[in-house]
ZAMARGU-4260 file (C-alpha; in steps of 0.2 Angstrom, whole numbers, plus 5000, padded with zeros to 4 digits):
<rodrens>
0) 5151/5116/5018 | 5133/5111/5023 | 5130/5109/5042 | 5114/5103/5051 | 5111/5120/5057
5) 5111/5128/5040 | 5102/5114/5033 | 5088/5114/5045 | 5071/5119/5038 | 5078/5118/5021
10) 5077/5109/5005 | 5089/5100/4993 | 5092/5110/4977 | 5097/5101/4961 | 5115/5097/4958
15) 5119/5095/4976 | 5126/5112/4977 | 5117/5117/4993 | 5100/5120/5001 | 5087/5133/4997
20) 5079/5138/5013 | 5060/5135/5015 | 5057/5138/5033 | 5047/5126/5044 | 5030/5121/5040
25) 5016/5131/5047 | 5000/5123/5052 | 4991/5139/5052 | 4978/5140/5038 | 4980/5122/5033
30) 4977/5120/5014 | 4967/5104/5016 | 4956/5095/5029 | 4966/5082/5040 | 4969/5067/5029
35) 4980/5051/5031 | 4989/5044/5017 | 4995/5026/5019 | 5008/5019/5007 | 5008/5000/5003
40) 5027/5002/5001 | 5032/4985/4995 | 5019/4986/4981 | 5024/5003/4976 | 5043/5000/4976
45) 5040/4984/4965 | 5030/4994/4953 | 5043/5008/4953 | 5057/4995/4950 | 5048/4988/4935
50) 5041/5004/4928 | 5057/5015/4929 | 5071/5010/4918 | 5087/5002/4926 | 5097/5015/4917
55) 5092/5027/4931 | 5107/5026/4942 | 5117/5034/4956 | 5133/5043/4951 | 5143/5027/4953
60) 5131/5018/4941 | 5121/5008/4954 | 5103/5007/4949 | 5091/5018/4959 | 5076/5016/4948
65) 5065/5010/4962 | 5070/5024/4974 | 5068/5038/4962 | 5052/5031/4955 | 5045/5029/4972
70) 5050/5047/4978 | 5043/5054/4962 | 5027/5045/4964 | 5025/5051/4982 | 5028/5069/4976
75) 5013/5067/4964 | 5002/5059/4977 | 5005/5072/4990 | 5003/5086/4977 | 4987/5078/4970
80) 4978/5071/4986 | 4984/5084/4999 | 4987/5072/5014 | 4992/5080/5031 | 4998/5063/5038
85) 5008/5050/5029 | 5013/5032/5034 | 5024/5020/5024 | 5018/5003/5028 | 5031/4989/5027
90) 5031/4970/5026 | 5039/4964/5042 | 5034/4946/5036 | 5029/4945/5018 | 5021/4927/5020
95) 5016/4925/5039 | 5016/4908/5046 | 4999/4909/5052 | 4992/4912/5035 | 5002/4898/5028
100) 4996/4886/5041 | 4978/4890/5036 | 4982/4889/5017 | 4999/4881/5012 | 4997/4887/4994
105) 4997/4905/5000 | 5011/4914/4990 | 5020/4897/4989 | 5025/4901/4970 | 5034/4916/4976
110) 5046/4907/4988 | 5064/4908/4982 | 5078/4895/4984 | 5083/4902/5001 | 5065/4902/5007
115) 5062/4921/5005 | 5053/4931/4992 | 5059/4931/4975 | 5065/4949/4975 | 5077/4954/4961
120) 5094/4958/4968 | 5094/4975/4960 | 5078/4979/4970 | 5083/4971/4986 | 5098/4982/4987
125) 5087/4998/4985 | 5075/4994/4999 | 5087/4998/5014 | 5091/5015/5005 | 5072/5018/5004
130) 5071/5015/5022 | 5085/5027/5026 | 5078/5040/5015 | 5061/5039/5024 | 5070/5040/5041
135) 5080/5056/5035 | 5064/5064/5028 | 5054/5060/5043 | 5041/5049/5034 | 5034/5037/5047
140) 5038/5019/5043 | 5028/5005/5051 | 5030/4986/5050 | 5025/4973/5063 | 5033/4956/5065
145) 5022/4942/5059 | 5011/4953/5048 | 5011/4960/5031 | 5010/4978/5026 | 4992/4975/5021
150) 4988/4971/5040 | 4997/4987/5045 | 4987/4996/5032 | 4970/4989/5038 | 4974/4993/5056
155) 4978/5011/5052 | 4963/5013/5041 | 4951/5006/5054 | 4958/5017/5068 | 4961/5033/5059
160) 4951/5048/5066 | 4951/5056/5049 | 4948/5051/5030 | 4961/5039/5023 | 4969/5036/5006
165) 4977/5019/5004 | 4989/5019/4990 | 4993/5002/4982 | 4994/4992/4966 | 4986/4977/4975
170) 4967/4975/4972 | 4966/4964/4988 | 4965/4981/4998 | 4949/4985/4989 | 4941/4976/5004
175) 4945/4991/5015 | 4935/5004/5005 | 4922/5011/5018 | 4912/5027/5013 | 4906/5029/5031
180) 4924/5030/5037 | 4930/5039/5022 | 4943/5026/5017 | 4947/5026/4999 | 4960/5015/4989
185) 4971/5025/4978 | 4975/5012/4965 | 4990/5012/4953 | 4986/5000/4939 | 5002/5001/4929
190) 5019/5006/4936 | 5019/5022/4946 | 5013/5034/4933 | 4996/5037/4938 | 4983/5033/4951
195) 4964/5033/4953 | 4954/5034/4969 | 4941/5020/4972 | 4927/5021/4984 | 4913/5008/4987
200) 4903/5014/4972 | 4918/5011/4960 | 4922/4994/4967 | 4903/4989/4965 | 4902/4996/4947
205) 4918/4987/4942 | 4915/4970/4950 | 4896/4969/4952 | 4898/4966/4971 | 4894/4976/4987
210) 4907/4989/4989 | 4915/4982/5004 | 4914/4964/4997 | 4930/4962/4987 | 4939/4951/5000
215) 4924/4938/5000 | 4923/4939/4981 | 4942/4936/4979 | 4941/4921/4991 | 4928/4913/4981
220) 4935/4917/4963 | 4953/4914/4968 | 4969/4924/4965 | 4983/4915/4957 | 4995/4930/4961
225) 4993/4925/4979 | 4991/4906/4978 | 4973/4907/4981 | 4965/4893/4971 | 4947/4898/4973
230) 4932/4886/4971 | 4934/4875/4956 | 4921/4880/4942 | 4917/4897/4951 | 4922/4911/4939
235) 4921/4930/4942 | 4902/4932/4937 | 4896/4918/4948 | 4907/4923/4962 | 4900/4941/4961
240) 4882/4934/4960 | 4885/4923/4976 | 4893/4937/4986 | 4880/4949/4981 | 4867/4937/4986
245) 4874/4930/5003 | 4887/4944/5008 | 4900/4933/5016 | 4908/4916/5013 | 4902/4910/5030
250) 4884/4914/5025 | 4886/4906/5008 | 4893/4890/5016 | 4878/4889/5028 | 4865/4892/5014
255) 4874/4878/5003 | 4874/4866/5018 | 4855/4869/5022 | 4849/4864/5005 | 4834/4875/5006
260) 4840/4892/4998 | 4836/4895/4980 | 4849/4909/4978 | 4861/4898/4969 | 4865/4899/4950
265) 4863/4882/4942 | 4877/4870/4948 | 4884/4882/4960 | 4878/4874/4976 | 4887/4858/4972
270) 4903/4867/4968 | 4903/4877/4984 | 4900/4861/4994 | 4915/4853/4985 | 4926/4868/4990
275) 4920/4868/5008 | 4937/4864/5015 | 4946/4878/5006 | 4931/4890/5010 | 4932/4886/5029
280) 4951/4892/5030 | 4953/4904/5016 | 4943/4919/5022 | 4955/4922/5037 | 4970/4922/5025
285) 4962/4934/5013 | 4955/4946/5025 | 4966/4960/5030 | 4970/4960/5049 | 4963/4976/5057
290) 4968/4974/5075 | 4987/4973/5074 | 4997/4981/5089 | 5007/4995/5081 | 5023/5003/5087
295) 5023/5022/5091 | 5025/5033/5076 | 5023/5051/5071 | 5013/5052/5055 | 5013/5071/5053
300) 5017/5076/5035 | 5034/5085/5035 | 5041/5097/5023 | 5057/5100/5033 | 5068/5084/5034
305) 5069/5076/5051 | 5088/5074/5048 | 5094/5086/5035 | 5113/5081/5036 | 5109/5063/5033
310) 5097/5068/5019 | 5111/5078/5011 | 5123/5063/5012 | 5110/5051/5005 | 5105/5062/4991
315) 5123/5065/4986 | 5128/5046/4987 | 5113/5040/4977 | 5109/5055/4966 | 5092/5059/4973
320) 5092/5078/4972 | 5078/5080/4959 | 5067/5067/4967 | 5069/5074/4984 | 5066/5092/4978
325) 5049/5087/4970 | 5044/5077/4986 | 5048/5091/4998 | 5040/5105/4987 | 5024/5094/4986
330) 5024/5092/5005 | 5027/5111/5008 | 5013/5115/4996 | 5000/5106/5007 | 5002/5119/5020
335) 4997/5138/5018 | 5005/5150/5029 | 4994/5164/5035 | 4998/5181/5027
</rodrens>
């Protein structure tokens, strides 16, 4: 029988037969410079749910595709990007009232019959398990009432004293890239099979905008996935040209109203002025909040579970041995013990 004492500083082995002792993580001879990885957890578990077949189930047949897909992806991320700190950002409020007040169309198409997000039942049932697994592993989970995961991520990225990798499938977070601070977006384009790090030069090359200008660009162009209409008649190329010329939506509006600047493509000034009401309110909706008051958390990457006994229980109940093995082995590999 496995006890908390025998399980401490250990790792699950396949088949649930017991634990293979790994010893505690040593911080002597750290294998990589201090680096924070922040997970856009809702984005990632949605991608895992749709990217991993629902035939991936627990011993009782319950789908665990989002759980296992997310853990396996985290293992690859930790192995490939070598963070020494890890935070899972959560949506405490997926559609904050203050954003809806500014822009009623914000995510309106995602509202279900009961007023909540249209999350499939099979995924909604897995989210509490993900949170329990994170707690047992010792992965810091941070959500703040009245804010989305994006806002938690923006605050963490802005305040971090070390380089930051933000892992997401949401291009909105490209607005956080900052070469001076060492903030990159690790973007997963499809499912959770692979990810690519984006810095300012990558964003600029892809969208022909200043590297940190994605939020302004998205506001002007619009984004149907978030219920952002954009400015009628302003497409991606014109939006890129205007943001490259004026920098911010506020500066663009001021130039359009002045009637003296010649930096507008043909017909664009009239379109901007016609969309003024939208452009006055939308930037505050699109921009990630970077000043959220966060609760206390411990973001140290752990290779020894915070609650070994509970992790054994969760792994046995949900059939997570292989995925947890891979994650814990990846976390262990970040640290090198001095000979």
